[in-house]
C-alpha positions, 0 to 999 in steps of 0.5 A, spaced: 240 681 741 239 681 748 244 680 754 242 678 761 247 680 765 248 676 772 252 679 778 251 680 785 246 685 784 239 683 782 239 681 774 237 687 769 236 686 762 238 690 756 234 691 750 235 693 743 231 697 738 231 691 734 228 686 739 222 690 740 220 688 733 223 681 733 223 675 737 227 676 743 234 672 743 238 671 749 245 671 751 246 670 759 253 673 762 255 671 768 259 676 771 261 672 777 266 668 772 272 670 769 269 669 762 263 673 763 267 679 766 271 679 759 265 678 755 261 684 758 267 688 757 267 686 749 260 688 748 260 695 753 267 698 750 265 698 742 258 701 744 261 707 749 266 708 743 260 709 738 256 713 742 262 718 743 264 718 735 256 719 734 256 725 738 262 728 735 259 727 728 253 731 729 257 737 730 259 738 723 260 733 716 267 734 712 263 737 707 260 742 711 267 743 715 270 745 708 265 750 706 266 753 712 273 754 712 273 756 705 268 762 707 272 764 713 279 764 709 277 766 702 271 770 702 269 773 709 273 779 712 275 779 720 268 782 722 264 778 717 268 772 720 266 774 727 258 775 725 258 768 722 261 765 728 256 768 732 250 766 727 252 759 728 252 759 735 245 762 735 243 756 730 246 751 734 243 753 741 245 752 748 252 750 748 254 752 741 260 756 743 265 750 744 262 747 738 262 753 733 269 754 735 271 747 733 267 748 726 270 755 725 277 754 728 276 761 731 277 763 739 272 763 743 273 770 745 272 772 738 265 768 737 263 771 744 264 778 741 260 776 735 254 774 739 254 780 742 254 784 736 248 780 733 245 781 740 246 789 739 244 789 732 250 793 731 250 797 724 255 796 718 261 800 719 261 802 711 268 800 708 272 800 715 272 793 718 274 796 725 272 802 729 275 809 727 281 811 732 283 804 734 290 805 736 295 810 736 299 813 731 306 810 730 312 815 732 314 816 725 307 819 723 305 823 729 312 826 730 315 828 723 321 830 726 323 824 729 326 819 724 330 825 720 333 827 727 335 820 729 338 819 723 342 825 723 344 824 730 347 817 728 350 819 721 357 820 724 357 814 729 355 809 723 360 803 721 359 797 716 361 791 713 362 793 706 362 785 704 355 784 708 349 788 709 350 789 716 351 796 719 352 798 726 352 804 731 357 805 736 352 809 741 347 806 746 340 807 745 339 811 752 345 816 749 340 817 743 334 818 747 337 823 751 339 827 745 332 826 742 329 829 749 334 835 749 331 837 742 324 836 745 322 829 742 320 824 747 321 817 745 321 810 748 327 805 747 323 800 744 321 805 738 328 807 737 330 800 736 324 799 731 327 805 727 334 802 727 332 795 725 327 798 719 334 802 717 338 795 717 342 798 723 342 793 729 347 790 735 353 787 733 355 781 737 362 782 741 368 778 737 374 776 740 380 779 737 387 781 738 388 784 745 389 791 743 386 797 748 382 803 744 386 809 743 385 814 749 384 820 744 379 815 740 373 819 742 376 826 741 378 824 734 371 822 732 369 829 735 374 833 731 373 829 725 366 830 724 366 837 726 371 839 721 367 835 716 361 839 717 364 845 717 367 844 710 360 841 707 356 847 710 361 852 706 360 848 700 368 845 700 370 838 697 370 833 702 372 826 700 373 819 703 378 815 700 380 807 702 383 801 698 378 796 697 379 788 698 384 786 692 381 781 687 384 776 683 382 776 675 380 770 672 375 764 673 375 764 680 369 763 685 366 770 688 362 769 694 354 771 693 349 768 689 345 770 683 338 768 679 340 763 674 338 756 671 345 753 673 351 755 677 357 757 674 363 753 674 369 756 676 376 753 678 376 749 684 382 753 687 384 760 687 391 760 685 393 767 683 398 764 678 392 761 674 389 768 673 390 773 668 392 778 674 390 782 680 385 788 681 387 793 686 381 798 687 382 805 690 376 808 691 374 816 692 367 818 695 364 825 694 360 826 700 356 832 698 354 829 691 354 822 693 358 820 687 364 816 687 370 813 683 374 807 683 381 807 680 383 800 679 391 798 679 394 792 676 400 792 681 401 794 688 397 799 693 402 804 695 402 811 697 404 814 690 398 810 687 393 812 692 395 820 691 395 819 683 388 816 684 386 823 688 390 827 683 386 824 677 379 825 681 381 832 682 383 833 675 377 829 672 371 831 676 373 835 683 375 841 679 369 842 675 364 840 681 368 845 686 369 851 682 373 856 685 375 852 691 382 851 693 381 847 699 380 839 700 378 835 706 381 828 706 378 822 710 382 816 710 384 810 715 390 810 719 393 805 716 395 802 709 397 806 703 394 812 706 396 811 713 398 817 718 405 814 719 407 813 711 412 818 709 411 817 702 404 819 703 405 826 706 411 827 701 406 825 695 401 830 697 405 835 698 409 835 691 403 833 687 396 835 690 399 841 694 405 844 690 403 842 683 395 843 683 395 848 688 390 845 693 391 846 701 390 839 703 387 838 710 387 830 712 383 827 718 385 820 719 380 815 723 383 812 729 386 806 729 381 800 729 376 804 727 376 803 719 369 801 718 367 808 720 370 810 714 364 813 710 366 810 703 366 803 706 358 803 707 356 808 702 360 805 696 364 799 697 358 795 700 354 796 694 359 794 689 360 788 693 353 786 692 353 788 685 358 783 683 356 778 688 356 771 685 359 773 678 366 771 677 371 777 675 374 773 669 377 780 666 378 787 667 373 789 663 368 785 666 370 788 673 370 795 671 363 794 668 360 792 675 363 798 678 360 803 673 353 799 673 353 800 681 347 805 683 342 806 689 335 809 690 339 815 693 342 816 687 349 813 688 353 814 681 360 810 681 365 811 675 371 806 674 378 807 671 384 802 669 391 804 671 396 800 667 402 804 671 406 799 675 408 802 682 414 799 685 414 798 693 420 800 698 421 807 695 424 811 701 423 819 703 429 822 706 429 826 712 431 832 708 425 831 704 420 830 710 423 837 713 422 841 707 414 839 708 410 845 709 405 841 714 402 844 720 399 839 725 392 840 729 392 841 736 387 836 737 390 829 736 396 832 731 398 825 729 392 824 725 390 831 723 394 836 719 394 841 713 399 841 707 399 847 704 403 849 697 410 851 698 
């Protein structure tokens, strides 16, 4: 079909290839009328669109595109992909870089590098993909002392949530950087950040809670406690961290966490204690030097008498054999609960059972008020027990003890468990005369939190 377009300018005729071999057929389009202008748009738009579509289709067919992407993603390495794209540019010719980028999906800068390498005829690098020496070593690789010194530096500043996999440190990155530089280790704040993150230590977001100010002697107590702890460890004397874990209801109740199984375990829809068999009162003792712990599980109440009985049982069953010829022990504990520094019964039981009966000199250091998460047993032992039985309802005492005994870590943690059926009573009192008879000596630093009880 040939169109004769009539407008204000001299007429011109558009011919098609078919009209050169057949008789011409004419269609006169008068652009001075509305119908003519409309007809011209109809015959012009599809032809322009078809030209653009044909230009794109000449780049690459669908089958070729699939072949190219298969080679780039599954066969060729980084350097081979770059050289292949450069070869495509050379085969396509002028203006080939944009076309090669559409065909391969690579960046134009990468394709230009491939073209330059082909032009320079660079030899193969052998088994390597990149040139040797590209980039500097990480700080952990270049300075073997760095990571061990950093972890040793923050060991006494760590805290954690025993129910979750979170640990945090109470010192700032700049404080760590200054201490490392004093030891001749030059490191950036970003490197310290990445190292802490690799060890699952992160920042802790502020949380609104009770309006209680930190104790003015808080930092001084941490310094004294850590100094005494290191002194005992260096001399091979026993150091134990003690605390009571969250009480658990024994029965077919929901236990937070998830386990791999085909179907979820069905449990009771309410956690009423009277629907269960009883309650579990775990009191843990963690040996810092040997990385071993033991959990004594009571069935009644968490009292000071119960706490001291657990410590005495640990010493008679394990401690005296692990620390032969040692007559002193250091106990690290919270400032509240059954082993709180205000508890008269706690000190009386330590005097009568641990000091007088077993002949031990008992040194006690309490963590400052509000700092119980810094107690080592929380993130050294309790957290792994919680993860071990997560998602499993504690339907019996035997099952709970089995989960505790099976708790292990890559660093060699071993945990034992014992069930104590004795029923402890609450509300027992200690008279002033009994307190006055204690052979106790308070330290000069934070005397309310640090004291020593000797046999009478």
